[in-house]
C-alpha positions as CSV (number, residue, x, y, z in Angstrom):
1,M,-55.0,4.2,-41.3
2,L,-55.2,7.5,-43.2
3,V,-51.7,8.5,-41.9
4,Q,-50.2,5.2,-43.3
5,G,-51.6,6.0,-46.8
6,F,-54.7,4.0,-46.6
7,K,-58.0,5.7,-48.2
8,R,-61.4,5.1,-46.7
9,C,-63.9,3.3,-48.8
10,K,-66.9,5.3,-49.5
11,S,-69.4,2.3,-49.2
12,G,-68.0,1.5,-45.5
13,A,-66.5,3.8,-42.9
14,D,-64.6,0.8,-41.4
15,V,-63.2,-0.5,-44.7
16,Y,-59.8,1.1,-45.9
17,Y,-57.7,0.4,-49.1
18,Y,-54.2,0.9,-50.1
19,H,-53.4,0.7,-53.8
20,N,-49.9,0.8,-55.2
21,R,-50.3,2.4,-58.9
22,K,-47.0,1.1,-59.9
23,T,-47.3,-2.5,-59.0
24,E,-51.3,-2.5,-59.1
25,A,-51.0,-4.3,-55.7
26,L,-54.1,-3.7,-53.4
27,V,-54.4,-4.2,-49.6
28,I,-57.8,-4.0,-47.8
29,A,-58.1,-3.4,-44.1
30,I,-61.3,-3.8,-42.2
31,V,-61.2,-2.0,-38.9
32,Y,-63.6,-2.3,-36.0
33,V,-62.7,-0.6,-32.7
34,D,-59.4,-2.3,-31.8
35,D,-59.6,-5.2,-34.3
36,V,-58.0,-5.1,-37.8
37,C,-58.0,-7.6,-40.6
38,F,-55.7,-7.0,-43.3
39,M,-56.4,-8.7,-46.8
40,S,-54.3,-9.0,-50.1
41,T,-53.1,-11.7,-52.4
42,K,-51.2,-14.5,-50.9
43,G,-47.6,-13.5,-50.4
44,S,-48.1,-10.0,-51.1
45,Q,-45.0,-7.8,-50.4
46,L,-47.1,-4.8,-50.0
47,L,-49.2,-6.5,-47.5
48,N,-46.3,-7.4,-45.4
49,E,-44.7,-4.0,-45.5
50,L,-48.2,-2.4,-44.5
51,K,-48.7,-4.8,-41.6
52,Q,-45.0,-4.1,-40.4
53,K,-45.6,-0.5,-40.4
54,F,-49.0,-0.8,-38.5
55,M,-47.5,-3.2,-36.0
56,A,-44.6,-0.8,-35.3
57,K,-47.1,2.0,-34.5
58,W,-49.6,-0.2,-32.6
59,E,-49.3,-3.1,-30.2
60,C,-50.6,-6.2,-31.9
61,C,-49.9,-9.7,-33.1
62,D,-49.9,-11.0,-36.6
63,P,-51.5,-14.6,-36.8
64,S,-50.5,-14.7,-40.5
65,E,-53.7,-16.4,-41.8
66,T,-56.9,-15.1,-40.3
67,T,-59.1,-17.8,-38.9
68,E,-61.5,-15.8,-36.8
69,F,-62.4,-12.1,-36.7
70,L,-65.2,-10.4,-34.8
71,G,-66.5,-13.8,-33.8
72,M,-66.6,-15.0,-37.4
73,H,-65.1,-18.3,-38.0
74,I,-63.1,-18.2,-41.3
75,V,-62.1,-21.3,-43.5
76,Y,-60.1,-21.1,-46.6
77,D,-60.8,-23.4,-49.5
78,C,-57.9,-22.7,-51.8
79,K,-58.5,-25.6,-54.2
80,N,-61.8,-24.0,-55.0
81,C,-60.8,-20.4,-54.7
82,K,-63.4,-19.9,-51.7
83,M,-63.6,-18.3,-48.3
84,L,-66.3,-19.7,-45.9
85,I,-67.4,-17.5,-42.9
86,D,-69.7,-18.6,-40.2
87,Q,-70.8,-17.4,-36.9
88,C,-71.8,-20.9,-35.4
89,K,-69.5,-20.6,-32.4
90,Y,-70.8,-17.1,-31.5
91,L,-74.4,-18.4,-31.9
92,E,-73.6,-21.1,-29.4
93,K,-72.4,-18.6,-27.0
94,V,-75.5,-16.5,-27.3
95,L,-77.8,-19.6,-26.9
96,V,-76.0,-20.5,-23.8
97,H,-76.0,-16.9,-22.6
98,F,-79.7,-16.5,-23.0
99,N,-80.4,-20.0,-21.6
100,V,-82.0,-21.2,-24.7
101,V,-80.0,-24.5,-24.6
102,T,-80.8,-25.5,-20.8
103,D,-84.1,-23.8,-20.4
104,P,-86.3,-23.3,-23.5
105,T,-89.5,-22.6,-21.7
106,H,-88.3,-19.0,-21.0
107,T,-87.8,-18.1,-24.8
108,S,-90.1,-17.0,-27.4
109,L,-89.1,-19.8,-29.6
110,P,-91.5,-22.8,-30.1
111,F,-90.9,-25.6,-27.6
112,E,-90.2,-28.0,-30.3
113,F,-87.4,-25.8,-31.8
114,V,-83.9,-27.6,-32.4
115,F,-81.0,-25.5,-33.5
116,K,-79.3,-27.3,-36.4
117,P,-76.4,-25.3,-38.1
118,N,-76.2,-25.8,-41.7
119,T,-73.4,-28.4,-42.1
120,K,-72.5,-27.4,-45.5
121,Q,-71.5,-23.8,-44.3
122,C,-70.2,-24.7,-40.6
123,D,-66.9,-26.2,-39.7
124,P,-68.0,-29.8,-38.5
125,K,-66.4,-29.0,-35.0
126,F,-68.8,-26.3,-34.4
127,S,-72.0,-28.1,-35.4
128,E,-72.3,-30.3,-32.4
129,V,-74.9,-28.2,-30.3
130,P,-77.0,-29.6,-27.7
131,T,-80.6,-30.1,-28.7
132,I,-83.6,-29.2,-26.7
133,S,-85.7,-32.0,-25.6
């Protein structure tokens, strides 16, 4: 990232930024092992140029709009200028992996525990989790 002109943020070792002083355009890149997420304003020419340079050096794909990153589900609410992030799908996988859904007697959770995602924050298609009975 540094070779391509990005600078590392002081607050996070895995966050980089590229600032074009002439146009005041800003691109932020979050890097974790072999996953990278680029962010900028919608339709940013600088963003497209930097992604193309990155993809020319590293084998990767460009999904255009990011809907998932590091197990986080991302939903954009452009009308209200909001971005919602949840990990409901990842949590479902963890619960199944540790057999919480099918065999609750082998967990430290109370027997009456029922997982109920916050429906205001979760995408409705991820909130249908089997309950423990």
